[in-house]
C-alpha positions in Angstrom: -36.1 44.9 -34.5 -32.8 45.9 -34.5 -31.6 48.0 -37.8 -27.6 48.3 -36.4 -25.8 46.0 -34.0 -24.4 47.5 -31.1 -20.8 47.5 -32.3 -21.8 49.6 -35.8 -23.5 52.3 -33.5 -20.8 52.3 -31.4 -18.2 53.5 -34.0 -21.1 55.9 -35.3 -20.5 57.7 -32.0 -16.8 57.5 -31.6 -16.6 59.0 -35.2 -18.3 62.1 -33.5 -15.4 62.8 -31.0 -13.4 64.0 -34.1 -15.8 64.7 -36.6 -18.8 67.2 -36.8 -22.1 65.2 -36.0 -24.0 66.3 -39.0 -21.5 65.1 -41.2 -22.0 61.9 -40.2 -25.7 62.0 -40.4 -27.4 60.5 -43.4 -30.7 59.3 -45.0 -30.8 56.3 -42.3 -28.8 57.9 -39.2 -30.5 60.9 -37.2 -28.8 62.5 -34.3 -31.1 64.7 -31.4 -30.5 66.0 -27.9 -33.1 66.5 -25.1 -32.5 68.2 -21.7 -34.2 64.8 -19.9 -36.8 62.1 -20.2 -39.9 64.7 -20.1 -38.3 66.9 -22.9 -38.1 63.5 -25.1 -41.7 62.8 -24.3 -43.0 65.9 -25.6 -41.1 66.7 -28.4 -43.2 66.9 -31.4 -40.1 66.7 -33.9 -38.9 62.9 -32.4 -42.8 61.5 -33.9 -41.4 63.3 -37.7 -38.3 61.6 -37.2 -39.7 58.2 -36.9 -42.2 58.8 -39.5 -39.7 60.1 -42.1 -37.3 57.2 -41.7 -40.0 54.4 -41.6 -41.1 56.1 -44.9 -37.9 55.9 -46.4 -35.6 53.0 -45.7 -36.1 52.7 -42.0 -32.6 53.7 -39.8 -31.6 54.7 -36.5 -32.3 57.8 -34.0 -29.1 58.3 -31.7 -30.2 60.4 -28.6 -27.6 62.4 -26.5 -25.4 63.6 -29.6 -25.2 67.6 -29.7 -25.6 69.4 -33.4 -22.5 70.2 -34.6 -23.5 74.3 -35.1 -23.7 74.6 -31.4 -19.7 73.3 -31.3 -17.8 75.8 -30.0 -13.9 76.2 -31.0 -14.7 72.6 -33.2 -14.2 70.8 -29.4 -16.8 67.9 -31.0 -15.6 65.8 -28.3 -18.1 68.4 -26.7 -21.2 66.8 -29.2 -21.0 63.4 -26.9 -23.4 64.4 -24.0 -25.0 61.3 -23.5 -28.9 60.8 -22.2 -30.6 60.2 -19.0 -31.3 56.6 -18.9 -35.4 55.8 -18.9 -38.4 53.4 -19.1 -37.5 51.8 -22.8 -41.3 50.0 -22.8 -42.9 53.6 -22.1 -40.5 55.1 -24.4 -41.6 52.6 -27.2 -45.4 53.2 -26.2 -45.7 56.9 -25.6 -43.8 57.5 -29.1 -45.9 54.7 -30.9 -49.2 56.5 -29.5 -47.8 59.5 -31.8 -48.2 57.3 -34.9 -50.6 55.7 -37.4 -50.4 53.5 -38.0 -48.2 52.0 -35.0 -44.6 51.3 -36.5 -42.7 48.4 -34.5 -39.8 50.9 -33.1 -37.4 49.1 -30.7 -35.7 51.7 -27.8 -33.0 50.4 -26.2 -29.8 52.3 -24.2 -26.2 51.8 -25.3 -23.5 52.9 -23.0 -20.2 54.5 -24.5 -17.3 55.8 -22.6 -19.1 56.2 -19.1 -22.0 57.9 -20.9 -25.4 56.1 -21.6 -27.2 57.0 -25.0 -30.9 56.0 -26.3 -30.9 54.1 -29.4 -34.2 54.1 -31.1 -34.9 51.8 -34.2 -37.0 52.7 -36.8 -38.1 49.6 -39.4 -38.8 50.7 -43.0 -42.8 50.2 -43.3 -43.5 49.2 -47.1 -47.0 48.5 -46.7 -48.4 51.5 -45.4 -47.2 54.9 -44.7 -46.2 56.3 -41.1 -48.0 59.9 -40.5 -47.7 62.0 -36.9 -51.2 61.8 -35.0 -51.3 65.4 -36.2 -51.3 64.0 -39.7 -47.8 64.8 -41.0 -46.2 62.5 -43.5 -42.7 62.9 -43.3 -39.7 62.1 -45.7 -35.8 61.6 -45.5 -34.2 64.0 -47.8 -30.5 64.1 -47.3 -29.2 64.1 -43.9 -32.5 65.8 -42.8 -36.1 65.1 -42.3 -39.5 66.9 -44.2 -43.2 67.0 -44.6 -44.1 65.1 -48.0 -45.6 67.2 -50.4 -49.1 66.2 -52.0 -47.6 64.6 -55.3 -45.2 63.1 -53.3 -47.8 61.5 -50.7 -49.6 60.5 -54.0 -46.7 58.6 -55.2 -46.4 56.9 -52.2 -49.6 55.3 -52.0 -49.6 54.1 -55.5 -45.7 52.5 -54.5 -47.6 51.0 -51.5 -50.2 49.2 -53.0 -47.8 47.5 -55.5 -45.3 45.8 -52.8 -46.6 42.5 -51.3 -45.2 41.7 -48.1 -45.7 37.9 -48.9 -43.7 37.8 -51.6 -40.6 38.9 -49.7 -37.9 36.2 -49.7 -36.3 34.7 -46.5 -32.5 33.5 -46.3 -33.0 30.5 -44.5 -32.6 26.6 -45.0 -36.3 26.0 -47.0 -36.7 22.0 -45.9 -35.5 23.1 -42.1 -37.9 25.7 -41.4 -41.1 23.9 -42.9 -43.1 21.5 -40.9 -43.0 17.7 -42.4 -46.2 16.8 -41.7 -48.2 19.8 -43.1 -45.7 19.8 -46.1 -46.1 16.0 -46.4 -50.0 16.5 -46.7 -50.3 19.7 -48.8 -47.7 17.5 -51.2 -50.3 14.8 -51.4 -53.2 17.0 -51.8 -51.5 18.9 -54.4 -50.3 15.5 -56.5 -53.9 14.2 -56.1 -56.0 17.8 -57.7 -53.3 18.0 -60.5 -53.8 13.4 -60.9 -50.3 12.8 -61.3 -49.3 9.5 -61.7 -46.8 8.1 -58.9 -43.8 8.2 -61.9 -45.1 11.8 -62.9 -44.9 13.6 -59.3 -42.7 16.3 -59.2 -40.2 16.1 -56.3 -41.1 18.5 -53.2 -38.4 21.2 -54.1 -40.0 21.3 -57.5 -43.2 21.3 -55.8 -42.8 24.4 -53.4 -41.8 26.1 -56.5 -44.5 25.5 -58.4 -47.2 26.6 -55.5 -45.1 29.5 -55.1 -43.7 28.8 -51.6 -40.3 29.3 -53.1 -39.1 32.1 -55.3 -35.8 30.4 -57.6 -35.2 27.8 -54.6 -35.5 30.5 -52.0 -38.2 30.2 -49.5 -40.9 33.3 -49.6 -42.8 35.0 -46.3 -45.8 33.2 -47.9 -44.3 29.8 -48.3 -43.2 29.9 -44.5 -46.8 31.2 -43.5 -48.4 28.5 -45.4 -46.0 25.5 -44.3 -43.5 26.4 -41.4 -42.9 25.2 -38.3 -44.3 27.6 -35.6 -40.9 28.3 -34.2 -39.7 29.3 -37.4 -42.8 31.6 -37.8 -42.3 33.3 -34.5 -38.7 33.9 -35.1 -38.8 35.0 -38.8 -42.1 36.6 -39.5 -43.5 37.6 -35.8 -46.5 35.8 -33.7 -49.6 34.8 -35.6 -52.0 33.2 -33.1 -55.3 31.9 -33.9 -58.1 31.3 -31.6 -61.4 30.0 -31.6 -64.1 29.8 -28.8 -67.9 28.3 -29.1 -70.1 28.9 -25.8 -73.8 28.6 -25.1 -76.4 31.1 -25.0 -75.8 31.3 -21.1 -72.0 32.1 -21.8 -70.7 28.1 -20.8 -67.5 28.1 -22.7 -67.6 24.6 -25.0 -64.6 25.2 -26.5 -61.6 28.0 -26.2 -58.7 27.3 -27.9 -55.8 29.6 -29.1 -52.5 28.3 -31.3 -50.2 29.2 -33.4 -49.0 27.2 -36.6 -48.8 27.5 -40.1 -51.9 28.0 -42.8 -52.3 24.7 -43.7 -52.8 23.2 -40.0 -54.6 26.2 -38.6 -57.4 25.7 -41.6 -57.6 22.0 -40.0 -57.3 22.8 -36.1 -60.6 25.4 -37.4 -62.2 23.2 -39.0 -62.3 20.2 -36.5 -63.5 22.8 -33.6 -66.6 23.8 -36.1 -67.5 20.4 -36.7 -67.2 19.9 -33.7 -69.9 22.6 -32.3 -71.9 23.0 -35.8 -74.5 20.4 -34.5 -78.0 19.7 -36.8 -80.8 20.4 -35.5 -84.4 19.5 -36.6 -87.5 21.6 -38.2 -90.7 20.5 -39.5 -92.4 21.8 -42.8 -95.6 20.8 -43.8 -95.4 17.7 -41.4 -92.1 16.4 -42.8 -88.7 16.6 -40.9 -85.6 18.3 -42.0 -82.3 18.4 -40.8 -80.1 22.0 -40.8 -77.0 22.6 -39.6 -76.6 25.7 -37.1 -74.2 27.3 -39.2 -73.2 26.6 -42.9 -69.7 24.8 -43.5 -69.0 26.6 -46.8 -69.8 30.0 -45.0 -67.4 29.1 -42.1 -64.8 28.3 -44.5 -65.4 31.1 -46.8 -65.0 33.5 -43.7 -62.0 31.8 -42.1 -60.0 31.7 -45.6 -61.2 34.9 -46.1 -59.3 36.4 -43.1 -55.9 34.1 -43.5 -55.6 35.9 -46.9 -56.5 39.8 -46.2 -55.0 40.0 -42.5 -52.2 42.5 -42.3 -49.1 40.2 -41.1 -47.3 43.6 -40.6 -48.9 44.2 -37.0 -49.8 42.0 -34.0 -52.8 40.3 -33.6 -54.9 37.1 -33.9 -57.4 35.6 -36.1 -60.6 34.9 -33.8 -63.4 33.3 -34.2 -66.5 33.9 -31.5 -69.1 31.5 -32.3 -72.0 31.8 -29.2 -74.3 29.6 -31.7 -77.2 32.3 -32.6 -74.0 34.2 -34.2 -70.3 33.6 -35.4 -67.9 36.5 -35.5 -64.7 36.2 -37.3 -62.2 39.1 -36.6 -58.4 39.8 -38.3 -55.8 42.2 -37.8 -56.0 45.2 -40.4 -58.2 47.2 -42.5 -60.0 46.8 -45.8 -57.5 47.0 -48.5 -57.2 48.8 -52.2 -60.6 50.6 -52.1 -62.6 48.0 -50.4 -65.0 49.2 -47.9 -67.7 47.7 -45.6 -70.8 49.2 -48.6 -68.8 48.3 -51.4 -67.3 44.8 -50.5 -69.3 42.7 -52.5 -69.3 44.4 -55.5 -65.8 45.5 -55.6 -63.2 43.7 -57.7 -60.9 41.4 -55.6 -58.0 43.1 -54.2 -55.4 41.0 -52.1 -52.6 42.7 -50.0 -51.0 39.1 -49.6 -50.7 38.4 -53.4 -48.2 35.7 -53.1 -50.3 34.3 -50.0 -53.4 34.3 -52.1 -52.0 33.0 -55.5 -50.1 30.1 -53.5 -53.7 29.5 -51.8 -55.7 29.3 -55.0 -53.4 26.2 -55.6 -55.3 24.1 -53.4 -58.4 25.9 -54.4 -58.7 27.3 -50.7 -58.9 30.8 -52.9 -61.4 31.1 -55.1 -59.7 33.1 -58.6 -63.0 34.6 -59.3 -63.4 36.9 -56.3 -66.5 34.2 -55.1 -65.8 34.1 -51.3 -68.0 37.0 -50.2 -71.0 36.0 -52.3 -70.8 32.2 -51.1 -70.8 33.3 -47.4 -73.9 34.9 -48.1 -75.6 32.1 -50.2 -74.4 29.8 -47.2 -76.6 32.3 -45.0 -79.7 33.4 -47.1 -80.4 29.7 -48.4 -81.4 29.1 -44.2 -83.6 32.3 -44.2 -80.7 34.0 -42.2 -79.6 37.6 -42.7 -76.7 38.4 -45.3 -73.5 38.8 -43.2 -72.1 42.1 -42.1 -68.7 43.5 -42.4 -67.3 46.0 -40.2 -64.3 47.9 -39.4 -62.7 49.0 -36.3 -59.9 49.3 -34.1 -57.7 48.3 -36.9 -59.3 45.1 -37.8 -61.8 43.8 -39.8 -64.9 42.0 -38.1 -67.4 40.0 -40.4 -70.6 38.3 -38.4 -72.9 35.4 -39.4 -76.3 34.9 -38.1 -76.8 31.0 -36.7 -79.4 28.7 -35.8 -82.0 30.2 -36.5 -84.0 28.9 -40.1 -87.0 29.9 -41.8 -88.6 26.3 -42.7 -90.5 27.0 -45.8 -87.1 29.2 -47.3 -85.3 26.4 -46.5 -87.4 23.6 -48.1 -87.9 25.8 -51.2 -84.3 26.8 -51.9 -83.0 23.0 -51.0 -85.3 21.8 -53.6 -83.4 23.8 -56.3 -80.2 25.5 -54.8 -78.6 26.4 -58.2 -81.6 28.8 -59.9 -81.3 31.8 -56.9 -78.5 34.0 -56.8 -77.9 36.6 -53.9 -80.5 39.1 -54.5 -83.0 36.5 -55.6 -82.5 34.9 -52.0 -82.5 38.5 -50.3 -85.9 38.9 -52.0 -87.5 36.3 -50.6 -86.1 36.2 -47.3 -87.5 39.8 -47.2 -91.3 38.4 -48.1 -91.0 35.8 -45.3 -93.8 36.4 -43.5 -94.8 40.1 -45.0 -95.9 39.2 -47.9 -95.0 42.2 -49.6 -92.2 45.1 -49.9 -91.8 48.2 -51.3 -89.3 48.5 -54.5 -87.8 51.5 -52.9 -87.2 49.2 -49.6 -85.9 46.5 -52.0 -83.7 48.2 -53.7 -82.4 49.8 -50.4 -81.6 46.2 -49.2 -79.8 45.5 -52.4 -77.8 48.8 -53.2 -74.4 47.3 -51.6 -74.2 43.9 -53.5 -75.7 45.5 -57.0 -74.4 48.5 -59.1 -78.3 48.7 -60.9 -80.5 47.8 -57.9 -83.7 48.3 -60.1 -82.6 46.1 -63.0 -81.0 43.8 -60.8 -84.7 43.7 -58.8 -86.5 43.1 -62.7 -84.2 40.4 -63.4 -84.9 38.3 -60.2 -88.6 38.9 -60.7 -88.8 37.8 -63.8 -87.0 34.2 -63.6 -88.4 33.6 -59.8 -91.8 32.3 -60.2 -92.8 32.8 -56.4 -92.9 36.2 -56.4 -94.3 39.3 -58.9 -94.3 42.8 -59.2 -97.9 44.7 -58.4 -99.1 48.3 -58.0 -101.3 50.7 -56.3 -102.0 54.4 -56.6 -99.4 54.4 -53.2 -96.4 52.7 -55.1 -95.3 49.8 -56.8 -94.3 46.5 -54.6 -93.2 42.9 -55.1 -95.3 40.5 -53.4 -95.7 37.0 -53.3 -97.3 35.1 -55.5 -100.4 34.0 -53.4 -100.0 30.4 -55.2 -96.9 30.4 -52.6 -98.2 31.8 -49.8 -97.8 28.5 -47.8 -93.6 28.5 -48.4 -94.1 32.1 -47.1 -95.7 31.6 -44.1 -98.3 34.4 -45.2 -101.6 34.5 -43.8 -102.7 37.9 -45.4 -102.4 38.3 -49.5 -101.5 41.9 -50.5 -104.4 42.3 -52.7 -104.3 44.2 -56.2 -106.8 46.1 -58.5 -106.9 45.8 -62.4 -104.7 48.7 -62.4 -101.7 47.0 -61.0 -99.6 46.6 -63.9 -100.2 50.3 -64.5 -98.3 51.6 -62.1 -95.6 49.4 -62.7 -95.1 50.1 -66.0 -95.0 53.7 -65.3 -92.5 53.4 -62.9 -90.4 51.3 -64.8 -90.6 54.3 -67.9 -89.6 57.0 -65.6 -86.9 54.8 -64.0 -86.0 54.1 -67.2 -86.0 57.5 -68.7 -86.3 59.8 -65.4 -89.1 61.6 -66.7 -92.2 61.6 -68.9 -94.8 64.1 -70.3 -98.7 63.3 -70.5 -98.4 62.5 -73.9 -95.7 59.9 -73.1 -97.6 58.5 -70.4 -100.5 58.4 -72.4 -99.2 56.2 -75.4 -97.7 53.9 -72.6 -100.5 53.0 -70.7 -102.8 52.9 -74.0 -105.0 55.2 -72.6 -108.2 56.9 -74.9 -107.4 60.2 -74.2 -105.3 62.2 -72.0 -107.8 62.8 -69.6 -107.8 59.5 -68.5 -104.1 60.0 -68.0 -104.7 63.2 -66.1 -106.9 61.4 -63.6 -103.9 58.5 -63.3 -101.3 60.7 -62.5 -103.5 62.5 -60.2 -104.4 59.5 -58.2 -100.8 58.0 -57.9 -98.7 59.4 -54.8 -95.4 58.1 -56.0 -95.2 60.6 -58.7 -94.9 64.2 -59.1 -94.5 66.9 -62.0 -92.7 69.7 -62.8 -94.2 72.6 -65.4 -98.0 72.8 -66.1 -100.4 71.8 -68.6 -99.0 70.0 -71.4 -95.3 71.3 -70.8 -95.6 69.4 -67.4 -93.1 66.4 -66.9 -93.3 63.7 -64.6 -90.9 62.2 -62.3 -90.9 59.1 -59.2 -90.6 61.5 -56.1 -87.4 60.6 -53.9 -88.1 57.2 -51.2 -91.7 57.1 -52.7 -93.9 53.9 -53.0 -93.9 53.4 -49.0 -96.9 51.5 -47.1 
């Protein structure tokens, strides 16, 4: 991306023949002089200049102009020293390697009066702060560059969070840029959703304004991404590819499609490919046959849409879907955004990097206003007895992996009978109990910690409403077990046995989880013992609690990680 045209740059260089170079430098223009290519590659200050320009407003660095402070007798013409020619691709790549994240600089040589000058065009990154590999965050300050102060970094980060790349306006002919078929299909879908009569349907321009594809008649980047022609998207925004591959367990490719299209078309292409390989397979339970898909179509839809909405469109890369029948992995360029991490993604409030694009897609119910997409991915996996999807960030990409094909028959039949009765935590619990029969409450809390702000309360709520499971306790700890009347659905051979004191162990655990500690007298009252000697014996046997202090002054508490079998 060129920041200034060559004629403008030649005028800047020509001005250095008669003017001190320092007076020509500005917030967007920097001059540099290096002995040769080797010196340029080893220069630390060049990466700092790129960081400063990119974090400010963008600009150019002209290499081959001497600092005016080194000029003798005001011989300004001697400032024009030029620079040796080299491989511009290597120059770009080596400089990018000194910056985080990578910035799309453009290096080119320009000839001026028998000498060559290296021009480095530096774009402004409004979605990320550019740092050097050593961790410096720089900014332009008049005609020079300097590291940002800590308070400036904090302010810059706050400004970044308010910037929405997808809301930028494009100076183009709106209708000429849009894909006619995609526009017609989206228009018809919108009118159908709004239940417009033929007479009350808006015209195409009003439609584009209503969904946010245009702003006051001008096309937004979100609008071009959603409905644009692929060549216009490539020319105005960048290359955004999609790939869908499907292979057998033996690594034989069934589908391997790569395309560049607008979002509207890409969603349809991805779904067509998904449907082509997402066959049903037969499962048996209690002498009855059922059909279950290899992967839930709603889970795929949410994962693919999530990749589109949250990808970083300012960097290169493709949205890829890799389906090997046993697992599907969907990857999109960019890191997690707005405080979201792989650990808190389920419970964190939705944060949209591309707010205008997300709002546009909400008009077609492709993006959920309530932020239910991640939860639907989970539900679409757990209802078949599959694992909860995993999320990870690596190599500046976000990846979601979903287990496929495998089905736990009893769980599938149980949930299909009343699918609305089970939430995420309910399903995680019943899946964890399949064939095992029981699970310690500590282990259960670990499994739901990423999707609940208070795991113990969440466990209590689930156990209370699900008739198939129940709490039980022993001196070893407190557990959740399958209600014996449901053993067949959970493929349980040996029932987890309990004693008459089971409810007391559960009651004690619940009390200590709520209040943190308790005295002997508190516990005697709680468990309705006749006297404290019964309580002392009970507590001595309970291996999941411990005490501080002695005799009547002792305080009992739950031992960390207690309750394991």
